[in-house]
C-alpha positions as CSV (number, residue, x, y, z in Angstrom):
1,M,-19.8,-10.2,18.6
2,D,-16.4,-11.1,17.0
3,D,-13.3,-9.2,17.4
4,R,-13.8,-6.9,14.4
5,D,-17.5,-6.1,15.6
6,D,-16.2,-5.4,19.0
7,H,-13.4,-3.0,17.7
8,L,-15.9,-1.3,15.4
9,M,-18.5,-0.8,18.5
10,R,-15.6,0.6,20.4
11,C,-14.9,3.1,17.5
12,F,-18.7,4.0,17.6
13,A,-18.9,4.4,21.3
14,S,-16.0,6.8,21.4
15,A,-17.5,9.0,18.9
16,F,-20.9,8.7,20.4
17,P,-20.3,8.4,24.2
18,S,-23.9,9.0,25.2
19,A,-25.3,6.2,23.2
20,T,-25.4,2.5,24.5
21,R,-24.2,-0.3,22.3
22,D,-27.9,-1.4,21.8
23,E,-28.9,2.1,20.6
24,I,-26.0,2.3,18.3
25,R,-26.9,-1.2,16.9
26,A,-30.7,-0.4,16.6
27,A,-30.3,3.0,14.9
28,K,-31.7,3.0,11.6
29,T,-29.7,6.0,10.4
30,F,-26.7,7.9,11.7
31,D,-28.6,11.0,13.0
32,A,-30.9,8.5,15.1
33,I,-27.9,7.5,17.2
34,P,-28.3,9.4,20.5
35,G,-26.0,12.3,20.7
36,W,-25.5,12.5,16.9
37,D,-24.4,15.8,15.5
38,S,-22.0,16.6,12.4
39,L,-18.9,17.0,14.6
40,R,-19.5,13.6,16.2
41,M,-19.9,12.3,12.7
42,V,-16.6,13.7,11.6
43,N,-15.0,12.4,14.7
44,L,-16.4,8.8,14.0
45,L,-14.9,9.1,10.5
46,A,-11.6,10.2,11.9
47,V,-11.6,7.2,14.4
48,L,-12.3,4.8,11.7
49,D,-9.4,6.1,9.6
50,D,-7.2,5.9,12.6
51,E,-8.3,2.3,13.6
52,F,-8.9,0.7,10.1
53,G,-6.8,2.8,8.0
54,I,-9.6,3.8,5.5
55,Q,-11.5,6.9,4.6
56,I,-15.1,6.0,4.5
57,D,-17.0,7.3,1.6
58,L,-19.8,9.0,3.4
59,P,-22.5,9.0,0.8
60,E,-22.2,5.4,0.4
61,V,-23.1,4.5,4.1
62,L,-24.8,7.6,5.3
63,D,-28.5,6.5,4.5
64,L,-28.0,2.8,5.8
65,E,-28.1,1.5,9.3
66,P,-24.9,2.8,10.7
67,F,-23.0,0.0,12.6
68,D,-24.0,-2.6,9.9
69,A,-23.2,-0.5,6.9
70,V,-19.8,0.4,8.2
71,K,-19.2,-3.1,9.2
72,R,-20.1,-4.3,5.7
73,Y,-18.1,-1.5,3.9
74,L,-14.9,-2.6,5.9
75,S,-15.6,-6.2,5.1
76,E,-16.1,-5.7,1.4
77,R,-12.8,-3.9,1.2
78,G,-11.2,-6.9,3.2
79,L,-9.6,-4.4,5.6
80,P,-8.3,-5.7,8.8
81,A,-8.3,-3.4,12.0
82,K,-5.1,-2.0,12.9
83,E,-3.6,-3.1,16.2
84,L,-6.4,-3.1,18.8
85,N,-6.0,0.0,21.1
86,G,-7.0,-1.3,24.7
């Protein structure tokens, strides 16, 4: 996992603390991530905005595999992560 992958995984892990990294990577949809609910989804979007400086177009990624979809979304826009926290 490269630095951006690791940073993105920490974002997911902070929003979905009951899910393991393997569960997050394996989830085929956002609602398949253990602990998913709409409030956690909003929290994930807020974390991604804080960490990457972008507001995710939710319909564009919602039906895709969560981790890879968000990773691809960020990569396509050439967005670097802000300074890593921790």
